[in-house]
C-alpha positions in Angstrom: -17.8 2.5 11.7 -15.7 1.9 8.6 -12.5 0.0 9.1 -9.9 -1.2 6.6 -7.9 -4.4 6.6 -5.7 -6.4 4.3 -7.6 -9.4 3.1 -4.6 -11.6 3.9 -4.9 -10.8 7.6 -6.8 -13.3 9.8 -10.6 -13.0 9.8 -12.2 -11.6 13.0 -15.9 -11.4 14.0 -15.0 -7.8 14.9 -14.6 -7.0 11.2 -18.4 -6.9 10.9 -19.6 -6.9 7.3 -16.6 -7.5 5.0 -16.5 -5.7 1.7 -13.7 -6.4 -0.9 -13.0 -3.1 -2.7 -10.4 -4.3 -5.2 -11.2 -4.6 -8.9 -9.3 -7.9 -9.2 -9.8 -10.9 -6.9 -6.7 -11.3 -4.6 -4.1 -14.0 -5.5 -4.1 -17.0 -3.3 -7.4 -16.4 -1.6 -10.2 -18.8 -2.3 -13.7 -17.3 -2.4 -15.3 -19.9 0.0 -12.6 -19.2 2.6 -12.3 -15.4 2.2 -15.1 -14.4 4.6 -16.0 -11.7 2.0 -19.6 -10.7 2.4 -19.7 -8.5 -0.7 -17.2 -7.9 -3.6 -17.8 -4.3 -4.6 -15.3 -4.2 -7.5 -17.1 -1.3 -9.2 -16.0 1.0 -6.4 -12.3 0.3 -7.0 -10.2 2.6 -9.1 -10.7 2.3 -12.8 -8.4 0.0 -14.6 -6.6 2.9 -16.2 -6.0 4.6 -12.8 -5.0 1.4 -11.2 -2.5 0.6 -13.9 -1.1 4.1 -13.8 -0.7 4.1 -10.1 0.9 0.7 -10.0 1.4 1.0 -6.2 4.1 3.6 -6.7 4.3 5.7 -3.5 5.7 8.6 -5.4 2.4 8.9 -7.3 0.3 8.6 -4.1 -0.9 12.3 -3.8 -1.9 12.4 -7.5 -3.6 8.9 -7.2 -5.6 10.1 -4.1 -6.9 13.2 -5.9 -7.8 11.2 -9.0 -9.5 8.4 -7.1 -11.5 10.8 -5.0 -12.7 12.4 -8.2 -13.8 9.0 -9.4 -15.6 8.4 -6.1 -17.4 11.7 -6.3 -18.8 10.7 -9.7 -20.0 7.3 -8.2 -22.7 8.4 -5.9 -24.7 5.2 -6.1 -21.8 3.1 -4.9 -21.1 5.6 -2.1 -24.7 5.3 -1.0 -24.3 1.5 -1.0 -21.4 1.8 1.5 -23.4 4.2 3.6 -26.4 1.8 3.6 -24.2 -1.1 4.6 -22.7 0.9 7.5 -26.2 1.8 8.7 -27.4 -1.8 8.5 -24.3 -3.6 9.9 -22.8 -0.8 12.1 -19.3 -2.0 11.4 -18.0 -2.7 7.9 -14.4 -3.5 6.9 -13.1 -2.5 3.5 -10.8 -5.3 2.4 -7.8 -4.7 0.1 -4.9 -6.9 -1.2 -2.1 -4.3 -1.7 1.1 -5.0 0.3 1.4 -1.3 1.1 -1.0 -0.6 4.0 -0.5 3.1 3.8 -1.0 3.7 0.1 -4.0 1.8 -1.2 -7.5 2.5 -2.5 -9.2 1.2 0.7 -7.5 4.0 2.7 -8.7 6.6 0.2 -12.2 5.2 0.3 -12.3 5.2 4.1 -11.1 8.8 4.3 -13.6 9.8 1.6 -16.4 8.3 3.6 -15.3 9.9 6.8 -15.1 13.3 5.1 -18.7 13.1 4.0 
């Protein structure tokens, strides 16, 4: 099972293995208290795509298409996520965006479910 959660939400043991999928470390979160098991920043959107999107909901559909294309080209990291899910059964993809409906973790979760 692959879940998503905003990193600022309270940690829960039900999260399973927690994977931060943002390219930048979240503001105000200390690494020792983050409960992040793995920071997989390489699976985040490229800097160019991240800056272009800039969390503008009007660009969401285009962002989703472009990011899915990046994910398709990143087979090794997708395999890493699959392997983590097999090993831990439940993984939670962590993100820091305020918008819980328009963020890279949501695209990544859907991408993994579509496979």
